[in-house]
ZABA-944215 format. One record per residue (C-alpha): residue number from 1; residue in one letter; y, x, z. Coordinates in nm, 2 decimals, decimal comma, always signed. Layout:
BEGIN
num:NUM | residuo:A | north:Y | east:X | up:Z
...
This chain:
BEGIN
num:1 | residuo:M | north:+1,49 | east:+1,11 | up:+2,79
num:2 | residuo:M | north:+1,46 | east:+0,88 | up:+2,49
num:3 | residuo:R | north:+1,71 | east:+0,82 | up:+2,21
num:4 | residuo:V | north:+1,83 | east:+0,47 | up:+2,16
num:5 | residuo:S | north:+2,03 | east:+0,35 | up:+1,85
num:6 | residuo:A | north:+2,39 | east:+0,28 | up:+1,94
num:7 | residuo:G | north:+2,36 | east:-0,09 | up:+1,85
num:8 | residuo:T | north:+2,05 | east:-0,13 | up:+2,06
num:9 | residuo:A | north:+2,22 | east:+0,04 | up:+2,35
num:10 | residuo:A | north:+2,50 | east:-0,21 | up:+2,33
num:11 | residuo:V | north:+2,26 | east:-0,50 | up:+2,34
num:12 | residuo:L | north:+2,10 | east:-0,34 | up:+2,64
num:13 | residuo:G | north:+2,44 | east:-0,30 | up:+2,81
num:14 | residuo:L | north:+2,41 | east:+0,08 | up:+2,81
num:15 | residuo:N | north:+2,74 | east:+0,12 | up:+2,62
num:16 | residuo:R | north:+3,04 | east:-0,10 | up:+2,54
num:17 | residuo:I | north:+3,08 | east:-0,08 | up:+2,16
num:18 | residuo:R | north:+3,16 | east:-0,39 | up:+1,97
num:19 | residuo:L | north:+2,90 | east:-0,51 | up:+1,72
num:20 | residuo:A | north:+2,97 | east:-0,67 | up:+1,39
num:21 | residuo:A | north:+2,60 | east:-0,79 | up:+1,41
num:22 | residuo:A | north:+2,36 | east:-0,73 | up:+1,70
num:23 | residuo:P | north:+2,02 | east:-0,58 | up:+1,63
num:24 | residuo:T | north:+1,73 | east:-0,82 | up:+1,70
num:25 | residuo:T | north:+1,49 | east:-0,53 | up:+1,73
num:26 | residuo:A | north:+1,53 | east:-0,25 | up:+1,98
num:27 | residuo:Y | north:+1,54 | east:+0,08 | up:+1,79
num:28 | residuo:L | north:+1,42 | east:+0,38 | up:+1,98
num:29 | residuo:M | north:+1,36 | east:+0,74 | up:+1,86
num:30 | residuo:T | north:+1,13 | east:+1,00 | up:+2,00
num:31 | residuo:G | north:+1,06 | east:+1,36 | up:+1,92
num:32 | residuo:E | north:+1,26 | east:+1,68 | up:+1,84
num:33 | residuo:G | north:+1,24 | east:+1,92 | up:+1,55
num:34 | residuo:C | north:+1,07 | east:+1,74 | up:+1,26
num:35 | residuo:A | north:+0,80 | east:+1,94 | up:+1,08
num:36 | residuo:Y | north:+0,88 | east:+1,77 | up:+0,75
num:37 | residuo:D | north:+1,18 | east:+1,83 | up:+0,52
num:38 | residuo:C | north:+1,27 | east:+1,50 | up:+0,35
num:39 | residuo:A | north:+1,58 | east:+1,56 | up:+0,14
num:40 | residuo:F | north:+1,76 | east:+1,25 | up:+0,25
num:41 | residuo:C | north:+1,69 | east:+1,27 | up:+0,62
num:42 | residuo:T | north:+1,92 | east:+1,39 | up:+0,90
num:43 | residuo:Q | north:+1,61 | east:+1,49 | up:+1,10
num:44 | residuo:A | north:+1,47 | east:+1,71 | up:+0,83
num:45 | residuo:R | north:+1,37 | east:+2,06 | up:+0,91
num:46 | residuo:S | north:+1,65 | east:+2,21 | up:+0,69
num:47 | residuo:A | north:+1,91 | east:+1,95 | up:+0,77
num:48 | residuo:S | north:+2,23 | east:+2,06 | up:+0,94
num:49 | residuo:A | north:+2,32 | east:+1,71 | up:+1,05
num:50 | residuo:R | north:+2,36 | east:+1,63 | up:+1,42
num:51 | residuo:R | north:+2,02 | east:+1,58 | up:+1,58
num:52 | residuo:G | north:+2,12 | east:+1,26 | up:+1,74
num:53 | residuo:A | north:+2,16 | east:+1,08 | up:+1,41
num:54 | residuo:L | north:+1,92 | east:+0,90 | up:+1,17
num:55 | residuo:S | north:+2,07 | east:+0,77 | up:+0,84
num:56 | residuo:R | north:+2,42 | east:+0,64 | up:+0,94
num:57 | residuo:V | north:+2,31 | east:+0,55 | up:+1,30
num:58 | residuo:I | north:+2,39 | east:+0,76 | up:+1,61
num:59 | residuo:W | north:+2,11 | east:+0,76 | up:+1,87
num:60 | residuo:P | north:+2,23 | east:+0,87 | up:+2,22
num:61 | residuo:E | north:+1,98 | east:+0,97 | up:+2,49
num:62 | residuo:Y | north:+1,90 | east:+0,75 | up:+2,79
num:63 | residuo:D | north:+1,66 | east:+0,76 | up:+3,08
num:64 | residuo:P | north:+1,33 | east:+0,59 | up:+2,97
num:65 | residuo:G | north:+1,30 | east:+0,40 | up:+3,30
num:66 | residuo:A | north:+1,65 | east:+0,24 | up:+3,26
num:67 | residuo:V | north:+1,58 | east:+0,15 | up:+2,90
num:68 | residuo:A | north:+1,25 | east:-0,01 | up:+2,99
num:69 | residuo:E | north:+1,41 | east:-0,22 | up:+3,26
num:70 | residuo:R | north:+1,68 | east:-0,34 | up:+3,03
num:71 | residuo:L | north:+1,44 | east:-0,41 | up:+2,75
num:72 | residuo:Q | north:+1,24 | east:-0,64 | up:+2,98
num:73 | residuo:A | north:+1,56 | east:-0,83 | up:+3,08
num:74 | residuo:A | north:+1,67 | east:-0,86 | up:+2,71
num:75 | residuo:A | north:+1,33 | east:-0,99 | up:+2,61
num:76 | residuo:A | north:+1,32 | east:-1,25 | up:+2,89
num:77 | residuo:E | north:+1,67 | east:-1,37 | up:+2,77
num:78 | residuo:G | north:+1,56 | east:-1,39 | up:+2,41
num:79 | residuo:R | north:+1,81 | east:-1,13 | up:+2,29
num:80 | residuo:L | north:+1,54 | east:-0,91 | up:+2,13
num:81 | residuo:E | north:+1,23 | east:-0,99 | up:+1,93
num:82 | residuo:R | north:+1,06 | east:-0,65 | up:+1,88
num:83 | residuo:V | north:+1,07 | east:-0,28 | up:+1,97
num:84 | residuo:C | north:+1,06 | east:-0,02 | up:+1,69
num:85 | residuo:L | north:+0,98 | east:+0,35 | up:+1,75
num:86 | residuo:Q | north:+1,11 | east:+0,60 | up:+1,50
num:87 | residuo:V | north:+0,90 | east:+0,91 | up:+1,53
num:88 | residuo:V | north:+1,05 | east:+1,26 | up:+1,47
num:89 | residuo:Q | north:+0,73 | east:+1,45 | up:+1,40
num:90 | residuo:G | north:+0,74 | east:+1,78 | up:+1,59
num:91 | residuo:S | north:+0,43 | east:+1,95 | up:+1,73
num:92 | residuo:G | north:+0,39 | east:+1,71 | up:+2,02
num:93 | residuo:W | north:+0,46 | east:+1,38 | up:+1,85
num:94 | residuo:R | north:+0,14 | east:+1,21 | up:+1,95
num:95 | residuo:A | north:+0,20 | east:+1,27 | up:+2,32
num:96 | residuo:D | north:+0,57 | east:+1,16 | up:+2,27
num:97 | residuo:V | north:+0,46 | east:+0,83 | up:+2,11
num:98 | residuo:A | north:+0,20 | east:+0,76 | up:+2,38
num:99 | residuo:A | north:+0,45 | east:+0,82 | up:+2,66
num:100 | residuo:L | north:+0,71 | east:+0,60 | up:+2,49
num:101 | residuo:V | north:+0,47 | east:+0,31 | up:+2,42
num:102 | residuo:E | north:+0,35 | east:+0,33 | up:+2,78
num:103 | residuo:A | north:+0,71 | east:+0,32 | up:+2,90
num:104 | residuo:V | north:+0,82 | east:+0,01 | up:+2,70
num:105 | residuo:R | north:+0,51 | east:-0,21 | up:+2,64
num:106 | residuo:G | north:+0,56 | east:-0,38 | up:+2,98
num:107 | residuo:C | north:+0,87 | east:-0,56 | up:+2,83
num:108 | residuo:G | north:+0,64 | east:-0,80 | up:+2,65
num:109 | residuo:L | north:+0,78 | east:-0,74 | up:+2,30
num:110 | residuo:P | north:+0,57 | east:-0,65 | up:+2,00
num:111 | residuo:I | north:+0,60 | east:-0,28 | up:+1,92
num:112 | residuo:S | north:+0,63 | east:-0,12 | up:+1,57
num:113 | residuo:V | north:+0,59 | east:+0,25 | up:+1,50
num:114 | residuo:S | north:+0,73 | east:+0,42 | up:+1,19
num:115 | residuo:V | north:+0,54 | east:+0,75 | up:+1,14
num:116 | residuo:H | north:+0,39 | east:+0,97 | up:+0,87
num:117 | residuo:L | north:+0,01 | east:+0,96 | up:+0,90
num:118 | residuo:A | north:-0,24 | east:+1,16 | up:+0,71
num:119 | residuo:R | north:-0,54 | east:+1,01 | up:+0,89
num:120 | residuo:P | north:-0,59 | east:+0,63 | up:+0,89
num:121 | residuo:E | north:-0,77 | east:+0,67 | up:+1,22
num:122 | residuo:D | north:-0,43 | east:+0,76 | up:+1,38
num:123 | residuo:A | north:-0,31 | east:+0,41 | up:+1,29
num:124 | residuo:V | north:-0,61 | east:+0,27 | up:+1,48
num:125 | residuo:E | north:-0,53 | east:+0,49 | up:+1,78
num:126 | residuo:L | north:-0,18 | east:+0,36 | up:+1,78
num:127 | residuo:A | north:-0,31 | east:+0,00 | up:+1,77
num:128 | residuo:E | north:-0,53 | east:+0,08 | up:+2,07
num:129 | residuo:M | north:-0,23 | east:+0,20 | up:+2,26
num:130 | residuo:G | north:-0,07 | east:-0,14 | up:+2,22
num:131 | residuo:V | north:+0,12 | east:-0,10 | up:+1,89
num:132 | residuo:D | north:+0,15 | east:-0,42 | up:+1,69
num:133 | residuo:R | north:+0,25 | east:-0,28 | up:+1,35
num:134 | residuo:V | north:+0,24 | east:+0,07 | up:+1,19
num:135 | residuo:A | north:+0,47 | east:+0,17 | up:+0,91
num:136 | residuo:I | north:+0,37 | east:+0,47 | up:+0,70
num:137 | residuo:P | north:+0,68 | east:+0,54 | up:+0,49
num:138 | residuo:L | north:+0,64 | east:+0,63 | up:+0,12
num:139 | residuo:D | north:+1,02 | east:+0,61 | up:+0,07
num:140 | residuo:A | north:+0,99 | east:+0,74 | up:-0,29
num:141 | residuo:A | north:+0,84 | east:+0,51 | up:-0,56
num:142 | residuo:T | north:+0,65 | east:+0,77 | up:-0,77
num:143 | residuo:P | north:+0,43 | east:+1,07 | up:-0,69
num:144 | residuo:E | north:+0,67 | east:+1,29 | up:-0,88
num:145 | residuo:L | north:+0,98 | east:+1,18 | up:-0,67
num:146 | residuo:Y | north:+0,77 | east:+1,19 | up:-0,36
num:147 | residuo:A | north:+0,68 | east:+1,56 | up:-0,41
num:148 | residuo:Q | north:+1,03 | east:+1,65 | up:-0,51
num:149 | residuo:I | north:+1,22 | east:+1,47 | up:-0,23
num:150 | residuo:K | north:+0,96 | east:+1,49 | up:+0,05
num:151 | residuo:G | north:+0,82 | east:+1,83 | up:-0,03
num:152 | residuo:R | north:+0,45 | east:+1,73 | up:-0,01
num:153 | residuo:P | north:+0,19 | east:+1,56 | up:-0,23
num:154 | residuo:W | north:+0,17 | east:+1,18 | up:-0,26
num:155 | residuo:D | north:-0,20 | east:+1,14 | up:-0,26
num:156 | residuo:P | north:-0,28 | east:+1,20 | up:+0,11
num:157 | residuo:T | north:-0,01 | east:+0,96 | up:+0,22
num:158 | residuo:W | north:-0,12 | east:+0,69 | up:-0,04
num:159 | residuo:R | north:-0,48 | east:+0,72 | up:+0,06
num:160 | residuo:A | north:-0,40 | east:+0,70 | up:+0,43
num:161 | residuo:L | north:-0,17 | east:+0,40 | up:+0,37
num:162 | residuo:L | north:-0,44 | east:+0,20 | up:+0,18
num:163 | residuo:A | north:-0,72 | east:+0,30 | up:+0,43
num:164 | residuo:A | north:-0,50 | east:+0,20 | up:+0,73
num:165 | residuo:A | north:-0,43 | east:-0,14 | up:+0,57
num:166 | residuo:E | north:-0,80 | east:-0,20 | up:+0,55
num:167 | residuo:L | north:-0,86 | east:-0,10 | up:+0,91
num:168 | residuo:L | north:-0,57 | east:-0,30 | up:+1,04
num:169 | residuo:P | north:-0,53 | east:-0,60 | up:+0,81
num:170 | residuo:G | north:-0,18 | east:-0,75 | up:+0,81
num:171 | residuo:R | north:-0,05 | east:-0,49 | up:+1,05
num:172 | residuo:V | north:+0,05 | east:-0,20 | up:+0,82
num:173 | residuo:G | north:+0,37 | east:-0,16 | up:+0,62
num:174 | residuo:T | north:+0,57 | east:+0,10 | up:+0,44
num:175 | residuo:H | north:+0,93 | east:+0,18 | up:+0,35
num:176 | residuo:L | north:+1,08 | east:+0,21 | up:+0,00
num:177 | residuo:I | north:+1,43 | east:+0,36 | up:-0,07
num:178 | residuo:V | north:+1,61 | east:+0,23 | up:-0,37
num:179 | residuo:G | north:+1,83 | east:+0,49 | up:-0,54
num:180 | residuo:L | north:+1,63 | east:+0,81 | up:-0,52
num:181 | residuo:G | north:+1,61 | east:+0,85 | up:-0,90
num:182 | residuo:E | north:+1,33 | east:+0,60 | up:-0,98
num:183 | residuo:R | north:+1,33 | east:+0,32 | up:-1,24
num:184 | residuo:E | north:+1,34 | east:-0,04 | up:-1,13
num:185 | residuo:A | north:+1,00 | east:-0,08 | up:-1,30
num:186 | residuo:D | north:+0,86 | east:+0,19 | up:-1,08
num:187 | residuo:L | north:+0,97 | east:+0,01 | up:-0,76
num:188 | residuo:V | north:+0,87 | east:-0,34 | up:-0,87
num:189 | residuo:C | north:+0,53 | east:-0,24 | up:-0,99
num:190 | residuo:L | north:+0,46 | east:-0,04 | up:-0,67
num:191 | residuo:I | north:+0,58 | east:-0,34 | up:-0,46
num:192 | residuo:G | north:+0,33 | east:-0,55 | up:-0,65
num:193 | residuo:E | north:+0,05 | east:-0,30 | up:-0,58
num:194 | residuo:L | north:+0,14 | east:-0,27 | up:-0,21
num:195 | residuo:Y | north:+0,12 | east:-0,65 | up:-0,16
num:196 | residuo:R | north:-0,21 | east:-0,67 | up:-0,34
num:197 | residuo:H | north:-0,34 | east:-0,44 | up:-0,07
num:198 | residuo:G | north:-0,18 | east:-0,65 | up:+0,21
num:199 | residuo:I | north:+0,09 | east:-0,39 | up:+0,29
num:200 | residuo:N | north:+0,43 | east:-0,51 | up:+0,39
num:201 | residuo:V | north:+0,74 | east:-0,35 | up:+0,24
num:202 | residuo:G | north:+1,07 | east:-0,28 | up:+0,40
num:203 | residuo:L | north:+1,35 | east:-0,20 | up:+0,15
num:204 | residuo:F | north:+1,63 | east:+0,04 | up:+0,21
num:205 | residuo:A | north:+1,93 | east:+0,15 | up:+0,00
num:206 | residuo:F | north:+1,97 | east:+0,53 | up:-0,03
num:207 | residuo:T | north:+2,25 | east:+0,64 | up:+0,19
num:208 | residuo:P | north:+2,39 | east:+0,99 | up:+0,14
num:209 | residuo:V | north:+2,46 | east:+1,16 | up:+0,48
num:210 | residuo:R | north:+2,64 | east:+1,48 | up:+0,54
num:211 | residuo:G | north:+2,41 | east:+1,77 | up:+0,64
num:212 | residuo:T | north:+2,12 | east:+1,66 | up:+0,43
num:213 | residuo:R | north:+2,00 | east:+1,81 | up:+0,10
num:214 | residuo:M | north:+2,10 | east:+1,48 | up:-0,08
num:215 | residuo:E | north:+2,44 | east:+1,45 | up:+0,08
num:216 | residuo:G | north:+2,60 | east:+1,47 | up:-0,27
num:217 | residuo:G | north:+2,40 | east:+1,17 | up:-0,40
num:218 | residuo:S | north:+2,52 | east:+0,81 | up:-0,45
num:219 | residuo:S | north:+2,41 | east:+0,48 | up:-0,31
num:220 | residuo:P | north:+2,25 | east:+0,24 | up:-0,57
num:221 | residuo:P | north:+2,48 | east:-0,01 | up:-0,75
num:222 | residuo:L | north:+2,45 | east:-0,35 | up:-0,58
num:223 | residuo:P | north:+2,32 | east:-0,53 | up:-0,90
num:224 | residuo:V | north:+2,03 | east:-0,28 | up:-0,91
num:225 | residuo:Y | north:+1,95 | east:-0,34 | up:-0,54
num:226 | residuo:R | north:+1,98 | east:-0,72 | up:-0,58
num:227 | residuo:R | north:+1,73 | east:-0,71 | up:-0,87
num:228 | residuo:V | north:+1,48 | east:-0,51 | up:-0,66
num:229 | residuo:Q | north:+1,54 | east:-0,74 | up:-0,36
num:230 | residuo:A | north:+1,48 | east:-1,05 | up:-0,58
num:231 | residuo:A | north:+1,16 | east:-0,91 | up:-0,73
num:232 | residuo:H | north:+1,04 | east:-0,81 | up:-0,39
num:233 | residuo:Y | north:+1,10 | east:-1,16 | up:-0,25
num:234 | residuo:L | north:+0,93 | east:-1,33 | up:-0,54
num:235 | residuo:I | north:+0,62 | east:-1,10 | up:-0,51
num:236 | residuo:R | north:+0,60 | east:-1,12 | up:-0,13
num:237 | residuo:R | north:+0,62 | east:-1,50 | up:-0,14
num:238 | residuo:G | north:+0,36 | east:-1,53 | up:-0,41
num:239 | residuo:I | north:+0,61 | east:-1,70 | up:-0,65
num:240 | residuo:V | north:+0,58 | east:-1,45 | up:-0,94
num:241 | residuo:A | north:+0,35 | east:-1,14 | up:-0,98
num:242 | residuo:A | north:+0,50 | east:-0,81 | up:-1,08
num:243 | residuo:D | north:+0,28 | east:-0,82 | up:-1,39
num:244 | residuo:N | north:+0,47 | east:-1,13 | up:-1,51
num:245 | residuo:M | north:+0,81 | east:-0,96 | up:-1,50
num:246 | residuo:T | north:+0,97 | east:-0,78 | up:-1,80
num:247 | residuo:F | north:+1,14 | east:-0,45 | up:-1,82
num:248 | residuo:S | north:+1,35 | east:-0,26 | up:-2,08
num:249 | residuo:A | north:+1,23 | east:+0,06 | up:-2,24
num:250 | residuo:D | north:+1,42 | east:+0,26 | up:-1,97
num:251 | residuo:G | north:+1,27 | east:+0,05 | up:-1,68
num:252 | residuo:E | north:+1,55 | east:-0,20 | up:-1,61
num:253 | residuo:L | north:+1,43 | east:-0,53 | up:-1,49
num:254 | residuo:L | north:+1,52 | east:-0,79 | up:-1,75
num:255 | residuo:D | north:+1,32 | east:-1,10 | up:-1,68
num:256 | residuo:F | north:+1,17 | east:-1,22 | up:-1,35
num:257 | residuo:G | north:+0,92 | east:-1,45 | up:-1,51
num:258 | residuo:L | north:+1,10 | east:-1,77 | up:-1,42
num:259 | residuo:T | north:+1,34 | east:-2,00 | up:-1,60
num:260 | residuo:P | north:+1,70 | east:-1,94 | up:-1,49
num:261 | residuo:A | north:+1,70 | east:-2,27 | up:-1,30
num:262 | residuo:A | north:+1,37 | east:-2,20 | up:-1,12
num:263 | residuo:L | north:+1,49 | east:-1,85 | up:-1,03
num:264 | residuo:R | north:+1,81 | east:-1,97 | up:-0,89
num:265 | residuo:A | north:+1,63 | east:-2,24 | up:-0,69
num:266 | residuo:A | north:+1,38 | east:-1,99 | up:-0,55
num:267 | residuo:L | north:+1,65 | east:-1,75 | up:-0,44
num:268 | residuo:S | north:+1,87 | east:-2,03 | up:-0,30
num:269 | residuo:G | north:+1,59 | east:-2,15 | up:-0,07
num:270 | residuo:G | north:+1,47 | east:-2,45 | up:-0,27
num:271 | residuo:P | north:+1,16 | east:-2,51 | up:-0,49
num:272 | residuo:P | north:+0,96 | east:-2,33 | up:-0,60
num:273 | residuo:G | north:+1,01 | east:-2,12 | up:-0,29
num:274 | residuo:Q | north:+0,80 | east:-2,21 | up:+0,01
num:275 | residuo:A | north:+0,93 | east:-2,45 | up:+0,27
num:276 | residuo:G | north:+1,13 | east:-2,30 | up:+0,55
num:277 | residuo:D | north:+1,31 | east:-2,03 | up:+0,35
num:278 | residuo:E | north:+1,68 | east:-2,03 | up:+0,41
num:279 | residuo:P | north:+1,93 | east:-1,99 | up:+0,13
num:280 | residuo:G | north:+1,96 | east:-1,62 | up:+0,03
num:281 | residuo:A | north:+1,65 | east:-1,51 | up:+0,23
num:282 | residuo:A | north:+1,57 | east:-1,26 | up:-0,05
num:283 | residuo:F | north:+1,88 | east:-1,06 | up:+0,04
num:284 | residuo:R | north:+1,81 | east:-1,04 | up:+0,41
num:285 | residuo:T | north:+1,67 | east:-0,72 | up:+0,58
num:286 | residuo:S | north:+1,30 | east:-0,68 | up:+0,50
num:287 | residuo:G | north:+1,04 | east:-0,52 | up:+0,72
num:288 | residuo:C | north:+0,86 | east:-0,62 | up:+1,03
num:289 | residuo:P | north:+0,92 | east:-0,96 | up:+1,18
num:290 | residuo:G | north:+1,23 | east:-0,96 | up:+1,39
num:291 | residuo:C | north:+1,38 | east:-0,65 | up:+1,22
num:292 | residuo:N | north:+1,74 | east:-0,68 | up:+1,10
num:293 | residuo:R | north:+1,87 | east:-0,32 | up:+1,10
num:294 | residuo:P | north:+2,24 | east:-0,40 | up:+1,11
num:295 | residuo:Y | north:+2,45 | east:-0,15 | up:+0,91
num:296 | residuo:Y | north:+2,18 | east:+0,10 | up:+0,87
num:297 | residuo:N | north:+2,28 | east:+0,15 | up:+0,50
num:298 | residuo:E | north:+2,63 | east:+0,01 | up:+0,52
num:299 | residuo:R | north:+2,97 | east:+0,05 | up:+0,70
num:300 | residuo:P | north:+3,11 | east:-0,25 | up:+0,87
num:301 | residuo:G | north:+3,35 | east:-0,42 | up:+0,63
num:302 | residuo:S | north:+3,16 | east:-0,31 | up:+0,32
num:303 | residuo:E | north:+2,95 | east:-0,53 | up:+0,10
num:304 | residuo:L | north:+2,60 | east:-0,55 | up:+0,25
num:305 | residuo:Y | north:+2,28 | east:-0,44 | up:+0,09
num:306 | residuo:N | north:+2,06 | east:-0,60 | up:+0,36
num:307 | residuo:Y | north:+2,21 | east:-0,89 | up:+0,54
num:308 | residuo:P | north:+2,12 | east:-0,87 | up:+0,91
num:309 | residuo:R | north:+2,18 | east:-1,25 | up:+0,96
num:310 | residuo:P | north:+2,17 | east:-1,57 | up:+0,76
num:311 | residuo:L | north:+2,40 | east:-1,56 | up:+0,46
num:312 | residuo:T | north:+2,70 | east:-1,79 | up:+0,42
num:313 | residuo:A | north:+2,71 | east:-2,02 | up:+0,12
num:314 | residuo:A | north:+2,97 | east:-1,78 | up:-0,04
num:315 | residuo:E | north:+2,75 | east:-1,48 | up:+0,02
num:316 | residuo:V | north:+2,45 | east:-1,65 | up:-0,14
num:317 | residuo:Q | north:+2,66 | east:-1,73 | up:-0,45
num:318 | residuo:R | north:+2,80 | east:-1,38 | up:-0,47
num:319 | residuo:S | north:+2,45 | east:-1,23 | up:-0,44
num:320 | residuo:L | north:+2,32 | east:-1,46 | up:-0,72
num:321 | residuo:A | north:+2,62 | east:-1,36 | up:-0,93
num:322 | residuo:Q | north:+2,53 | east:-1,00 | up:-0,89
num:323 | residuo:L | north:+2,20 | east:-1,10 | up:-1,05
num:324 | residuo:G | north:+2,38 | east:-1,27 | up:-1,34
num:325 | residuo:L | north:+2,32 | east:-1,62 | up:-1,19
num:326 | residuo:A | north:+2,68 | east:-1,71 | up:-1,15
num:327 | residuo:A | north:+2,65 | east:-2,08 | up:-1,19
num:328 | residuo:P | north:+2,37 | east:-2,35 | up:-1,17
num:329 | residuo:D | north:+2,38 | east:-2,41 | up:-1,54
num:330 | residuo:A | north:+2,35 | east:-2,04 | up:-1,63
num:331 | residuo:V | north:+2,18 | east:-2,00 | up:-1,97
num:332 | residuo:S | north:+2,06 | east:-1,65 | up:-1,91
num:333 | residuo:Y | north:+1,97 | east:-1,44 | up:-1,62
num:334 | residuo:R | north:+1,95 | east:-1,11 | up:-1,80
num:335 | residuo:A | north:+2,01 | east:-0,84 | up:-1,55
num:336 | residuo:V | north:+2,37 | east:-0,74 | up:-1,48
num:337 | residuo:S | north:+2,44 | east:-0,38 | up:-1,59
num:338 | residuo:G | north:+2,40 | east:-0,14 | up:-1,29
num:339 | residuo:S | north:+2,71 | east:+0,06 | up:-1,40
num:340 | residuo:G | north:+2,96 | east:-0,19 | up:-1,25
num:341 | residuo:G | north:+2,80 | east:-0,23 | up:-0,91
num:342 | residuo:E | north:+2,95 | east:-0,16 | up:-0,57
num:343 | residuo:G | north:+2,81 | east:+0,09 | up:-0,32
num:344 | residuo:A | north:+2,82 | east:+0,10 | up:+0,05
């Protein structure tokens, strides 16, 4: 059996739930009994959360053959763009991943795998199996937070991530979670360093989930998340380097290195952004191509951290207002105080 996210199962016709937004990537999960103990994760060794959950998402079990058959049909009809495997790293995780890749690669969709790797050679082995992209999650933005929250040292993962990016140029990424106790400067400077090494970044908002060690935490205020999203977009698109952004003494992002008009234009989809960017692209889900992760961090009806679809004109303006860019003639884009933000 394999686990399939509830939204993916709906796209594949395996359940009948209504979707506020359909996933454009098929999210599958393999493995039981994670060896790691990340404080935020429902699959952590010490977590008491239900084992069929990951973040806010429920992952029912289905027959791999049935899933593979429906994936092929969904791919042929253009309803999905990618397959993403979330790996719960028990003792037999390598065999689990190999079996799952073998089961689904016939659908013709590119495959991503999200997995903790201590050896960069493991990333090459995954590529040789037919995996298109490998994500090695950092999650935390500093070595100190990494050790505290993930319960292991930062350096082996960091070295493996950099080495894998050299071995598989353009095919390695990582995840960063906003709201684990870091400063905005920590995140932005790390994002700049990652892109200098050719490593793609997927941003997540911390989501407290019952049954985890961090269940009593809080999601980040939306203005904080919007600032990190905007900085990530500007760095990823090569519009502004992290070194040209300015931070307060306590690490709050104050200045993006652009005039207010240029910043607004870049985030609205116009110059100096590159051609083809839609308005509000900075606030869309980030990660592998074709990944939109609907409601992974949010509840339907709440304000979205990561938009899983193109933004409406009103949503673009609201997101800009959360950055302090409420009007085209704004004279200042000093960051809005995080204390008044909304959480999911």
